[in-house]
N, C-alpha and C positions, 0 to 999 in steps of 0.2 A: 216887225224886225227892228224898230227903233231907228230907221234910216234918217229921220229928220233930226235926230239928236246927235250931239257931238260925242264921239267915242272917247272914253277915258284913256289917259295915258299914265304909266307908272314908271318909277325910276328903278333901274336895275340895281339890285342889291339893297334897296331900301326896305326897312321893316315897317309893315302896316298892321294895324289892329283889324282883325277880321270883321268884327261887328261895327265898330265906329267908323273906320276908314273905308270899308268896302261895302258891306250890306246896307247900312243906313244911308249911304250916299248913292249907291248904284243898284241896290236891290239884290235879288237872288236868295236862294234858300240858305239859312244860317247853319245848317247841319250837313254833314256828309262831305265827300271829297269833290263832287261835281256840283256846281251851283250855277244855274242858268238864269240870267237876269231877263226880266220882261220889260225893264225900264230903259236899258241901254243895250247896244249890240255887243254883248260880252257874255262869255261863259267862263266862270272862274274854276280853276283846278287847284286843289290843295293836296299836298303830299307831305311826307315826313313823320307820319305817325308810327314808323317802324314797320316791321314785317306784318303783312296783313294776310293771314290764312296761308302762309307758306310762300308769299311772294312780296318782294320789296320793289317799289318804283326805283328806277335808276337811269343814269346817263350812260351812253357808250362813249368811246373815244372820239367820235365825230360830233358829239353834241346832241345826237338824237336822244329823246327821252322816252322811256318805256313806262307807260302808265297803266296801272291795274284798274279795270272797270269797276262800276259800283254794283252792289247787290250782295247782301250778307248770307242769304239762304237760298239753296237750290241753284239751278243753272242760271247764269247771267243771260240777259236778253237785251236786245236793242230797243229799250224804252227809256223814257225820262232822260236822265243825265247821259247815259251811254249813247242814246240817239242824238242828243245835242252835240256831243263831241264828233260823232260820225258825220253829221250834216252841217257842221258849223260854217263851213265856207259857203255852201250854197244858200245858207240862210243869212249870210252877211254878218256872222258873229265872230269876234276875235276870241282866241283861247289865251288866257293869261294864267300863268303858272306861279304858285306860291308854295314855299316850303316852311312848315312849322319849325321854329327854332327852339321850341320848348314851351311847356305849359305856361300860359299867361305872358309869354314873351313875344308874341306876335308872329307875323308871317313875312318871310323874306321873299321879295319878288325875284323870280328866276327868268322872266322874259315872256315874250309872246311866241306862240307855236302854231303850227298848222298840222292837221291830221294828214298822215301819209298812208298808213294802212293799219291793219290789226291782225292778230292771230288768236286762235283758241288754244287754251291749255287746260289740263286737268289740275285742279287745286281744291283744297278742302274749304268748305263753307264754315260759317260760325259754329255749327254743330259738329264739325269734324267730318262731315260727309263729303265724298268726292263729287265734284260738279264741274261743268264746263264754264271756264272763266275767260274773260276778254282781256287782252293786253293791247293797248293802243301804242302805236309808234308815232311820235310827234316830232316834227322837224322845226328847228328854230327859224323864225321869220327872217333873221339876219342871213341865214344860208340861202334862202330864196332871193334875197336882195343881191347877194354876191353873184348868184347864177344869172339873174336877169341883166345885171350891169356888165358882166364879163362875157356872156354868150353873144357871139357876133355872127351867128348863122344867118345867112341871107334868106328873107322870106321868099316863099315860092312866087316867082314873078307871073306864073300862068294863072294865079288865082285872082278873080275879081274881088273887089272890096266886099260885095255881098256874100260871096262864097267864103271869104276869109272870116267874115262876121258869123256866118252860120257855124263854121268849124269852132270858133272861139266859144260861142254860146253852148254848143253841144258839149264841148270839153268842160265848161264851167258847171254843167249840170250833171256830171258823172256822179253816180251813187257810190258811196264807200262800200256798200254791201256788194255791189257788182264788181268793184275793182280791187278788193282787198288782196288779191293774189298777185297783182302786177308789181307790187313793191314800189320802190322809189320812182320807177319810170313814170308812174301815173301822175304824180304831183308835178314833176318837171315838164312832162309833155303838156299838161293842162296849162301851166304857166307860160310855156313857149307859144302855144296856140293863141292865147289872149294877148301876149306881148306882140306877136307878129301882126295881129289885127289892129291894135291901137296905133302901132307905128305906121301901118298902111293908111289908117284913117286920118292920121295927122298930116300925111303927105309932106313931111319935112318942115312943118310949121308947129311951133310950141303951142299947145292947146290952152295955155294960160296967158302968156304975154302976146301971142299971135305973131311973134317974130320968127323969121327963118332959123333953122338949126344953126348954131354958131360955127360949125365946121362939118366936114364930111369924114367918114371913117376911111380906113385904108382901102375898103372895097368900093368906095365912091358913094355910099348911101349916107343920107343926112343923119347926124348923131343926135338922137333924142333918148331920154331915159323914161322907163315906165314908172308911174307913181300910183300907188293904191290909195285912193282918197278916203276910204272908210277907216284908215288907220294912219297914224303919224309915223309909221314904219313901212318899208316896202315889202308887203307880204300879200295876203289875200284880202277879201275873197276874190277869186279869179272870175270876174264877170265884167264884160266890156263897160257896163254902166259905172263901175267903180274904179276903172283904171284909165289914166291919162298918159299922154306922151308929152314930156316936158323937156325944155332945154335945161342944162345943168344948173344954171343960175336960179331958175324958177323952182327946180326940184329942191335945191338946198333951202330956198326961201320958205317953201311950204312946210319944211321940217323945222327950221331954226330961226326964221325971220320974226321981226317984231309983230307983224300982222299975219303970222302963219295960219292961225285958226280961221280967221275971216277969209283969207284967200283959198284955203282948202275947202271951206264950205261953199264959196262961190264956184269953185271948180266942180264940186260934186253936183251942184244944181245945173251947171252948164252941161255936164255929161249926161245927167238925167234927161234933160230936154233933147240933147243930141241923139241919144240912143232911142228915145221914144219916137223920134221922127224917122228912124231907120226901119226899113222893112225887115220882118223876121224870116 
């Protein structure tokens, strides 16, 4: 899964050369729209080649991206790249989306996304034959960040820490194939379950600086923020081993501080040891 390696980060709107800046540095297949790296925890998605067999990738008004699966002939299947997109979160892989700005002009970075669900449509293949095709619905990581920070639902007080952890792990292992019909509810419920557990695990103390939460929320609970250590953005994957509860100062530091990368790596190791010692 590349867990020991530092996940790459990219600048929104920046133009990257696919071969020199992406594949030669981070690996992944150099052809096709879905490129799954074996070197770092990343799956690259490329779009912008125009309409493909009757369907064009697109954003909706909320920023959700609809991405056409791979496979030129016959029915699409959940193998190779399509399977990598479906299971990216459970495998600890980030989805980074790029848009071709023109032949030889590079790839514009559109951001990091998370698989939400998918649907099947009838579309022509390369030979003009009708076939079943996959359209992925991908949510911007920034939207999950807003959800996690804004949502102030009180965790269930009747749950023990062990029960809360079991619920979080079960949610993080949900299969996209099983949950594709639940829509956006699935991804936010998964995020909520993991967030509730890590806040309960922290017990009001920042898991980086070990200081008490700086203040209490209006409901009296300590204020800490979820941080996903496998990325330098607040997104997935949603597994307790990869999510910490931090005070606002530490949360900003592991994103923007001078020693952000070192502190994030230290936090990842601390969580790995912590979760390894917890009963399953």
